TIBASE-30718 format. One record per residue: y negated, z negated, x of N, C-alpha, C in turn; residue in three letters. Coordinates in pm, whole numbers, plus 50000, padded with zeros to 5 digits. Example, Ala and Ser with C-alpha at 12.3 -4.5 7.8 and 13.67 -1.06 7.14 Angstrom:
2
505694922051319504504922051230503304922051320ALA;502254929251285501064928651367499974921351290SER;
This chain:
476
501185000050084500005000050000498765000050088MET;497845008650058496605009150133495465011550037THR;494635001650017493525002749924492265007049996ALA;491475016549942490265021250010489145011050003PRO;488165012850090487075003250098486165004149977ALA;485794992349925484754991449824483724981149866THR;484064973349969483144963450023483694959550160SER;482934951950242483444948150374484744940450368PRO;485044933850255486284926250245487344933950172THR;487104946850147488014954850063488414967650135ASP;488724966250268488954977850352490404982350347ARG;490684995350375492064999850390492634994350519PRO;493934993050524494524987750646494444998050759ARG;494574993450882494365001751002495465012151020SER;495085022851091496085032951124497165027451215ASP;496945015651271498005009351351499235006651267LEU;499055006651135500205004651047501255015451067ARG;500805027551105501735038451128502665035051244LEU;502075029251352502895025551466503925015051426ARG;503505005351344504454995151299505535001151212ALA;505155011451132506145018051046507215024951128LEU;506805031251241507775037851327508765027651382VAL;508235016051426509105005451477510055000851369ILE;509504998951246510344994351135511425004451102ALA;511105017351116512095027851087513255026951185THR;512945024651314514005023251414514895011451379VAL;514265000251340515044988551299515924991851180VAL;515354999651085516115003550967517335011951002GLY;517175020951102518315029251142519415020651203LEU;519025010451280520035001251334520754994051222LEU;519984990451117520604983851002521584992950933ALA;521255005950929522155015550865523485016150939ALA;523435015151074524675015151151525535003051115VAL;524874991551101525614979551063526234980850926LEU;525494986950834526004988650699527204998050695LEU;527305006850794528405016450794529695010550849ALA;529654998250901530864992250954531864989450842LEU;533154988050873534144985850769533824973450687PRO;534194974150557533944962850468535154961150378HIS;535184950150304536294947650215536394958250107ARG;537594961250064537804971749965537954965549826ASP;536944957949784536954952149648535554952549594ASP;535384947549470534074948349405533364934949403ASP;533754925449486533204911949476531724911249510SER;531214920849590529804920449630528924929249543ALA;529494935649440528704944849359527954937049251ILE;526624939049240525854931449142526174935749000PRO;525944926648907526174929548766524924925848688THR;525054925948555523924922348470523534907748485ALA;524284900048565523934886048587522744884448681SER;522284895148746521074894248827519924889448739ASN;519064880548790517944875748709516844886148696PRO;516054884648590514834892548575513904889448692VAL;513234899748744512364897748860511014904648839THR;509884899648889509774887548971509864874548892PRO;509824875248759509944863048680508714854248690GLY;508894841448665507794831748672507734826148813VAL;506564827548877506434822749014504964821549050PHE;504604810749118503274809049174503434805349321THR;502844813449408502954810649550502794823249633GLY;503234822549760503004833249856504114843649854LEU;503724856149880504674866949894504184876650001GLY;505044886150036504654896450131505234909750084PHE;504654920650135505264933650114505254941150246ASP;506254949850262506434957550384507104970550346GLN;506684981450407507154994450362508674995450362CYS;509324991950473510764993050484511394979750445LEU;512334980050351513004967650312513664961250434ALA;513324948750468513894942550588515404940850577PRO;516054940450690517514938550693517864924850636SER;519144923250604519594910450551519354899150651GLN;519584901850779519364891450879517914886850881ALA;516984896350871515564892750869515204884950743LYS;515714889450629515414882350505515954868050509MET;517124866150566517704852750574516874843850665SER;516424849450778515614841550871514304837450807ALA;513654846650735512384843450671512584834250551TRP;513704835050485513974825850373514054811550423ARG;514634809750543514754796350599513444790950655ARG;512604799850713511504794950796510104798150744SER;509944808550661508604812850622508134805850496SER;506824806650467506304800850342506454810450223PRO;507004822350245507074832550141508324831050055PHE;508164833849928509304833849837509314846249748ARG;508404855649773508364868149697508194879649795ALA;508754891449759508654902949849508554915749768VAL;507574924149805507434937349744508294947449815GLY;509014955849738509924965649797509684979349733ILE;509604989549815509405003149765510755009149726TYR;510975010849595512265015949550512205030649510ILE;511025036249481510965049849427509615056149458ALA;509535069249428508285076649446508345085949565GLY;508075098849542508155108849648507025107649749TYR;505965100049717504825098949808504905086849900SER;505935078649888506025066749972506325070750116ARG;505815063050209506045065950351507485063350389ALA;508115053450327509485049550363510455055150260CYS;510605068450262511545074650168512985070350196ARG;513315068450322514655063850357514645048750366SER;515545042450289515615027850286517055023550312GLN;517495023450438518905020650467519375006950424PRO;518494997050418518924983650377518914981750226SER;518234990750154518014988450011519214993549932LEU;520134984549900521334987649825521484977649711THR;522384980349615522624970249510523054956949567PRO;523834956949674524264944449735523074936949793THR;522144944249859520944937849915520114931549804TRP;519914938749694519144933349581519784920549530ILE;521094921049505521794909349452521694897449547ALA;521794900249677521754889449776520384882649779ALA;519304890549772517964884449776517694876249649GLN;518094881749534517884874449409518694861549408LEU;519924862049458520754850149463520174839649558ALA;519474844249663518864834949760517554829049709ALA;517064833749595515844828249538514594836349562GLY;514714848449620513554856949638513124862749503TRP;511824864049483511254871049368510864884949414HIS;511514895049360511294908749406510274915949318LEU;509384923549383508394931749314508694946349346LEU;509434953449260509784967449286508554976449273PRO;508364985349370507164993649377507555008449377ILE;506785016449302506905030949305505585036849354THR;505675045849452504485052949500504745067849482LEU;504355072849365504525086849331503195094249335GLY;502945103249238501685110949238500465101849244PRO;499485105949321498265098249340497075105149271GLN;495975097749260494785102949191494365116349251ALA;493835125049166493525138749208492475139449317SER;491655128749332490615128849435490985120049554CYS;492255115749563492695107349674492895116349796GLN;492115114749904492135124550014493365124050103PRO;494125113050101495265111850192496555117650134ARG;496505122550012497695127949948497405142149900PHE;498435150649886499855148149908500165144950055PRO;501155136250070501505131550203502405141450276ARG;503275148150202504275156750264504095171550230TYR;503385174450124503295188150076504305190949968GLY;505335182649957506335183949852506115173649741THR;505145164749760504785155549653503505160749586ASP;503005153649487501925159049405500825148749381TYR;499655153849347498595145449291498685145849139ARG;498055136149075497995135948929497105147448882ILE;497565154648783496765165748729495465160348669SER;494345166648702493045162448648492635170648526SER;493535179248477493205187248359492985178348237SER;491855180248169491545172048052492125177747922SER;492855188847930493395195247810494295185747733ALA;494095185347599494915176947510494945162447556ASN;493735157347586493595143447632494465140647754ASP;494325149347855495025147647982496545147247963TYR;497045156847885498475157147853499325158847979ALA;498855166648075499645168848197499785155848276ALA;498695148148287498755135348358499685125648286ALA;499615125648154500495116848077501965120448099ARG;502255133348100503635137748122504135133148260SER;503275134048360503655129748494503915114748497MET;503095106948429503295092448427504605088548362GLY;504935095148249506195092248181507385096048268ALA;507255107348339508355111748426508595101948540SER;507515096948601507685087248710508335074448660GLU;508005070348537508615058348481510115060248462ALA;510515071848412511935074548390512695074548522SER;512125080948623512775081248754512905067048811LYS;511845059248796511845045648851512915037048786THR;513015037548656513995029348586515415033648623VAL;515625046648640516955051248683517325045148818ALA;516385045048911516635039049042516835023949029VAL;515975017448950516075002948933517444998848878ALA;517905006048777519215002748719520335004848821LYS;520235015548897521265018248998521295007249104ALA;520155001049131520074990149230520454976649172LEU;520644975849041520974963048979519764954948937GLY;518584961148927517384954348878517404955148726ILE;517504943848659517854943648518516634945748428VAL;516854950348304515764951548207515014938248191PRO;513724939448159512844927748153512094925448282GLY;512554931848392511854930748521510614939548520SER;509674936548609508434944148618508554955148723THR;508184967248683508104978548776506624980948807MET;506244980348934504854981848975504594996149024PHE;503545002348969503125015449019502015013649120TYR;502185019249239501185018449345500245030349333ASP;499035027849282498005038149274496965035049380LEU;497015042349490496095039949600494655042449556GLU;493715036049626492315036649587491755050849584GLY;490795053049496490205066349479488725064749443PHE;488025076049428486605075949396486425073149247ASP;486015061049216485875056849076484835065349003TYR;483865070649072482775078149009483165092648978ASN;484345096949020484825110348989485485109848851ASN;484825115348750485265113548612486675118848587THR;486925131448624488235137148600489335129648672GLY;489055125548794490015117948874490295104448809CYS;489255097548768489385084248708490115084848573ARG;489695094048485490255094448350491705099448350GLU;492035108848437493425113348443494325102348498SER;493825094648595494605083448648494865073048540ALA;493865070348456494035060748348495115065248250LEU;495105078148212496125083248119497515083148184ARG;497575086248312498835085648385499425071548377PHE;498595061648405499075047748404499455043348263LEU;498735048048164499085044648026500465050147990SER;500715062748024502015068747993503135062048073ALA;502825058348197503785050548277504175037848202TRP;503185030648153503445018048084504255020247957THR;503875030247878504595032947753506075035747780VAL;506355044247878507745047847905508515036447969GLN;507865028948056508515017048113508925007548000ILE;508045005447902508374997047787509515002947706HIS;509475015947684510525022547606511905020347669ASN;511935019147800513195017847872513585003347898LEU;512814993947838513214979947841512704971647957GLY;511714976748031511164969548146509694966048121TYR;509114958148210507694954948204506924963748302ARG;505674966248268504844975148349503864967248435SER;503764971248562502774965648651502044976848724GLY;500814974148766500024983848842499404976948962VAL;499604982949081498914978849203497804988949231TYR;496604983949264495534992849305494394984749365SER;493434992049424492224985849476491384980449360SER;490754968949383489904963349277488734972449244VAL;488304980849340487144989249316487455002549251GLY;488735005249222489075018049159490075015949046SER;491385015549078492385014348973492245001848889GLY;492014990348952491864977948877490574978248796ILE;489544983848851488254984648781488374993048653LYS;489095004348660489215012748542490075006048435VAL;491074998248476491894991048378491104979748313LEU;490274972848390489424962448333488404968348237GLU;487844979948271486914986548179487604989748047ARG;488844994448055489584997547934489864984947851GLN;490144973947918490384961447845489144956647771ARG;487974958147833486734953347774486174963047671LEU;486364976047689485844986247596486944996447570ALA;487894993147483489105001347468488825015547418PRO;489445025147486489515038847437490815040347359LEU;490885049747262492115051247184493255056947267PRO;494465053647226495695059347284495885055747432ASN;495425044047469495635039147605496365025747596ILE;497455024447669498235011947672498095005947812VAL;497754993247817497524986447945498814980247998LEU;498914978648129500114972648188500204957748158PRO;501384952148181501604937848157501094929348272ASP;501174934648395500784926948513499954935548607GLN;499034929048677498174935848775498454930448915LEU;498364939449011498484935949153497214940849219TRP;496314931649251494994935149304495054936649455LEU;494414946949508494224948349652492794944249685ALA;492634932449745491304927449782491454919149909ARG;491074924950022491314918350150490204908550183TYR;490154897450109489124887350134489684874950203ASP;490994874950236491594863850307491804851450222GLY;491644852450092491754840850004493044841449923ARG;493864831249938495154830849870494964826349725ALA;494414835349646494274833049502494364846749435ASN;494174847149304494234859949233492884863649172THR;491824857949228490484860249172489784871849243SER;489004879349164488114889549218487064892149111SER;486244882049086485394881948967484304892548967THR;484004898649084483014909349083483594922349027ASP;484904923149014485544934848956486384931648833TYR;486894919548824487854915948720487614901548677LEU;487264899648551487004886048505488304878048502SER;488184864948512489364856448514490124856648382ASP;489504861848276490174862448146491194873648139ALA;491044883748223491944895348217493244892948291GLY;494354894548220495684893048276495894879248340TRP;495314868948281495504855348334496994851748329ALA;497504846548440498914843048447499824855048468GLY;499234866648490500014878848514499404886848628ASN;499084880048737498394886448849499074883848982ARG;498954893849068499284892649209498074897849285VAL;497784891749400496654896449481497094898449625LYS;496884910449675497114913449816495814910049889GLN;495814898849960494564893850015494424895750166TYR;495484900750231495404903750375496254915950404GLN;495684925650477496364938150505497354937150618GLY;497824948550668498924949150763498684941250891GLY;499624932550924499564924551046500964919151075HIS;501214915051197502514909451234502554894451207ASN;503674889951153503944875551142505354873051191GLU;505544861551256506844857751310507294844651249THR;508474844951189509084832851131510564832951166TRP;511064821551212512464820651250512824829951362GLY;511854833151448512104842151560512124856851524GLY;511764860051399511794873951352510384878451317VAL;509954889651374508614894951350508684906751255THR;507824906651152507724917651057506244920651036ILE;505904933551026504534937550993504394937550842ASN;503494929250789503424927050645501994927350593ILE;501874928150461500664924450388500954911050322ASP;499944902550318500114889550249499644890650105ARG;500344883550016500014883449875500094869249820ASN;499324867149714499444854649638499804858349495TYR;500824851949439501294854849305500954843549209LEU;500454847149094500234837548985500844843748859ASP;502154842648848502894848448737503474837048654LEU;502794834048545503164822448464503664826048325ARG;503724838948293504194843248161505644847648173THR;506534840448108507954843448118508264856648047ALA;508924865948114509324878448047510434875947948PRO;510494884247849511534883447748512504894947770THR;513744891647801514754901947820515154907847685ALA;515414920747678515824926747551517154921247502PRO;517294920647370518534915647311519674925047344ALA;520844919647377521974928347408522444935847285PRO;522964947847301523464955247186524704948647129PRO;525004950947001526204945046943527464949747014PRO;528424940747024529664944047093530434954847019ALA;531054963647093531854974247034533254973647094ALA;534194979647027535554979947077535574987147212ALA;536214981347312536194987647445536915001047445PRO;536305010647514536945023647530538015022847638ALA;538995031247627540095031347723540345045847766VAL;540355048147897540645061447947542145062847972ALA;542695075047958544125077047985544485072748127PRO;545645066848141546115062748273546405074948360ALA;546285073248490546565084048585547565079348690GLU;548335088848738549225086148851549205098448939ARG;548965096349069548785107449162549855107049271HIS;550545118049286551475120049398552455108449414CYS;552985103749301553985093049306553405079349333GLY;552105077649314551495064449330550445063549439GLY;549955074749488548905074649592547575070449530VAL;546855062349603545535057849557544475068049597ARG;543865074349497542805084049526541425078549489VAL;541365066649432540085060549394539575052149510ASP;538595057349583538055050649700536615046449673LEU;536195035349736534815030849720533845040749783ARG;534225046849893533435057249956534385068350002THR;533855080350012534615091650061533885096950184TYR;534505095650300533815098550425534355111350487VAL;533625116550586534055128450657535345125550734ALA;536225135650739537515134350805537705146450897VAL;538215144051016538495155151109539745151851190LYS;540185161551271541375159651352541185147951448LYS;542275140651474542155129351568541905134051711PRO;541215125751785540975128051928541275115052003THR;541015115152132541215102752211540345091452161ARG;539175094952108538215084552069538025083451917HIS;538795090951841538605090651696539945091651625TYR;540155082551531541335082851443540855083651300THR;541225093951227540745095151088541255083551003PRO;540435078450909540855067150824542095070750744PRO;543105062550752544395065750692544295067350541LYS;543565058350476543475059050330542765071850286ARG;541765075950363541075088350330541995100450347GLN;542815100350453543715111550477544755112650367VAL;545335101350326546345101650220545745106950090VAL;544555101750053543905106249929543585121149936ALA;543105125850053542765139850067544005148650053LEU;545085144950118546305152850106546775153649961LYS;546745142249893547205141849753546355150849664CYS;545035149549676544155157449590544255172349622LEU;544405175649750544575189649786545915195149734LEU;546935186849734548215191249679548075193949529ARG;547365185149458547185187049314546375199649284GLU;545545204149380544795216449362545535228449424ARG;546795226349464547705237149508547275243749638ALA;546605236549727546245242349856546905235049972THR;547645224349945548335216850050549795215450009PHE;550725218250104552145218250070552955209550164HIS;552285201250243553005192450335553305178950274GLY;553735169650360554035156050316552745148250294ARG;552715140250186551535132050157551715118650229VAL;551205118150351551215105850430549875104450500ASN;549775094950595548475092450657548275099850789ASN;549125109450819548975116850944548155129650926GLY;547255132251020546455144451017547155154851105PHE;548015163251041548755173251116548285187251088GLY;549075196951136548695210851123548625215650979GLY;549505210550892549495215050752548205210950682SER;547695198950713546425194850653545285203250710LEU;545305205850840544265214150900544225227950836GLY;545415233950812545455247150748544915246550605ARG;545245235950533544745234650395543225233250392ALA;542675225750488541215224150495540555237550527ILE;541135244950625540565258050659540605267450539ARG;541695267150465541815275650347540765271950243SER;540555258850223539545254250126538155258550170TRP;537865257150297536535260650347536295275750332ARG;537305283950365537125298450350536885302050204ARG;537615295650113537465298649971536085294849917ALA;535395285849989534075281449944532965286450035HIS;533245297050111532205303550190531775295850312GLY;532635286950365532285279050482533055283950603LEU;532565280550720533235284350844534605277850849ARG;535625285250884536995280250881537255271051000ALA;537245258050976537655248251075538325236651001ASN;538725226351072539475215351012538615202950991ALA;537345204950958536425193850937536145192450787PHE;536465180950730536275178150587535055169050570TRP;534085173150489532805166050477532665159050343THR;531605151050331531305144550202531055154850094ARG;530335165450125530075175850026531365182149976SER;532325183750067533595189650027534385180149938MET;534295167149963534895157449870534325159549731TRP;533005160849720532375162849590532895175549523MET;532985186449600533475199049546534905197549496THR;535735190949576537135188849538537255180549411LEU;536425170249399536525160949286535885166149158LEU;534875174949169534085178649051534285193049006ALA;534985201249083535105215349046536035217048927SER;535975228848868536825231848753536005233048626GLY;536665236048517536015237348387535815223548326ASN;534575218548329534295204848288533485204448159ARG;533795194848070533035193747945531755185547963PRO;530835187247870529665178347865530145164447824THR;529705154247897530125140447869528965132547809LEU;529265124447709528275115947645528585101247674LYS;527575092347662527825078147686528995072947603PRO;529845064947665531015059547597532245068147610GLY;532095080347664533255089147680534285082347769ALA;535555084547737536655078747815537665089847842ALA;537775094247966538645105547996538875106648146SER;539795115748180540035118548322538835125448386ARG;538075133048307536855139248361535855128648407ASP;535775117648333534855106848372535325100548504VAL;536645099048519537145093748646536715102748763ARG;536865115948744536455125148851534955124548875ASP;534175122748769532735120948785532445108648870LEU;533095097548841532855085148916533265086849062GLN;534375093749085534785096249224533765105149297ARG;533285115549228532315124549290531005117249320ALA;530585108149232529365100349256529545090849374LEU;530755085449391531025077149508530955085349637ASN;531365098049627531245106749744529785110149773ALA;528985111549667527585115149683526725103649732ALA;527145091349702526325079649732527215068849790ASN;527115066549920527985056749986527765042449938ASN;526645040049867526355026549817526725024749671SER;527235035249606527505034449462528645024949430ALA;529785026749495530965018149478531365016849332HIS;531395027949261531795027849121533305026549110LEU;533805017649023535235017948993535535030248908PRO;536665036748933537035048648856537705044148726ALA;536895038348638537415033048512537715043848410SER;537075055548427537235066148329536345064648208GLY;535425055048212534535052448098533095054948141ILE;532375063048066530985066048098530105054648046LEU;530055043748125529335031748086527935031648148ASP;527195020848121525795020348166525685020448318SER;526635014248387526575014048532526785028048589ARG;527745035448533527965049048579526755057848551THR;526135055948434524945063848400523795060748496ILE;523665048048535522605044348629522795051348764ALA;524035051248816524305058148943524135073148926ILE;524555078348811524375092648781522895096348786LEU;522035088148725520615091248722519975090048859ASN;520445080948939519945080049077520245092949151LEU;521455098349132521815111249192520985122549132TRP;520795122548999520025133148936518605133848992LYS;517985122349011516615122249066516605128349205VAL;517605125449286517635130649423517795145749426ARG;518545151349330518805165849334517885173749243VAL;516905166849178515905173949101516235176148955GLY;517225168848901517525169848759516785158948683LEU;516535161348554515885151448470516865140148439ARG;516465127448460517365116448427517745116548280PRO;518945112248250519425111648113520865107248111GLY;521385104047993522715098247982523825108647967SER;523475121447950524475131947936524895137348073LEU;526165140948084526635148148202526805162648158VAL;525805170848186525765184648137526495193848233SER;526605206448192527235216348280526425218548407ARG;525095217648396524275219348517524525207948615SER;524745195748563525075184548652526425186748718ALA;527405191148641528715194048699528605204748808TRP;527795215148783527665225948881527115220749014ARG;526095211949007525515206649131526465197049202LEU;527215189349123528235180749185529285189349255LEU;529735199749185530765208449242530245216549361ALA;528915217849371528305224649486528095214949603ALA;528435202249583528305192449692526895187949718GLY;526005188549617524615184449636524485169149629ARG;523905163349730523615149049728522345145849802TYR;
């Protein structure tokens, strides 16, 4: 988060933040290596709906940092630091930390269980007059077209909300939690820029509410917060305000006040204030570059009522190759053994079995990587327009698991096609860890939507033919 200057105490953070981000990225890559080490083959670490609503009710200190810190860092700061809340970037094509190796459902569950209050952040399209964006050229600014009461900006806001909730659900962040939109500071006096941003945020809030979550907005007090306060005091029609505000005001004061821009009556008990910009802090021997925040969240969120219980769906039982297990938590690349590499036995057995069922492998289904498996892989690769070698990739797992004539699947469907969908999603996302239950339940839909957002499909609960085609093409 970087708020533009509106006063000497309201400055954007230094470009030195970029250097700290590079360091944090290196640390994140090391964390990714640790995450790739072998782990137990069960579901005991997978979060469920028992995760608490976040950030919930809390008054005290918090921090935010672009890259989600590793578990070791979070544990050290939990023991030694004064912080009990942390902002995390979960979504948005404009965020600097698009890759988040530590940010998994297990990480979310672990922090919530340890007592951290999480503030999920999305940094997507920015105000049309924001000079630092687009950041990559593949992200967008908010449309400033005033046609049909800024209909284009509203559409963009609703779309960002849908994408965010899909990611939140996939991470195990439960309904009733607050999703914060990061709207970086802009020129408040630019009418088209200001009014389109307001409609964008309104549509964000409406859709976030429709999907069962609470809406929050982070912005500079001199721009985004100022326009929301103006709307509160002199309401325009068809504008919905967020539930919580996150003020950017670098005055060094650990409170949520900024009375020159926002009266104390607005959003009382529903405020966070970022009062110090990027700097290093060391706790428990661990240094992280952070922004400091003070939270005053005293209004308890209301979680949506659970739907009425229905008779559980049951998918047909499956048996593969006389009892071979083809349901794996992850599907990894496999190649011929060398002096320094032995292919994972369980992966080899599952691959042989599935290739035999697709009539391209005719050898023994065991854990050895021999010539018959190499020939089957080469044949598969040639049939799919790839260079003929004996290297089996994650994309090829997806193609193997999802190809064929597949039906459109609706929520609650129970079938062998759903099992193949769950297996293909596990191949597409090493952190998904979906059980191959054969039931298109809410957890499967959440992981499905996380994949859809990554490959450019509109989030939704249906598994359409276009989704099957991209899965079968190995897109992840």
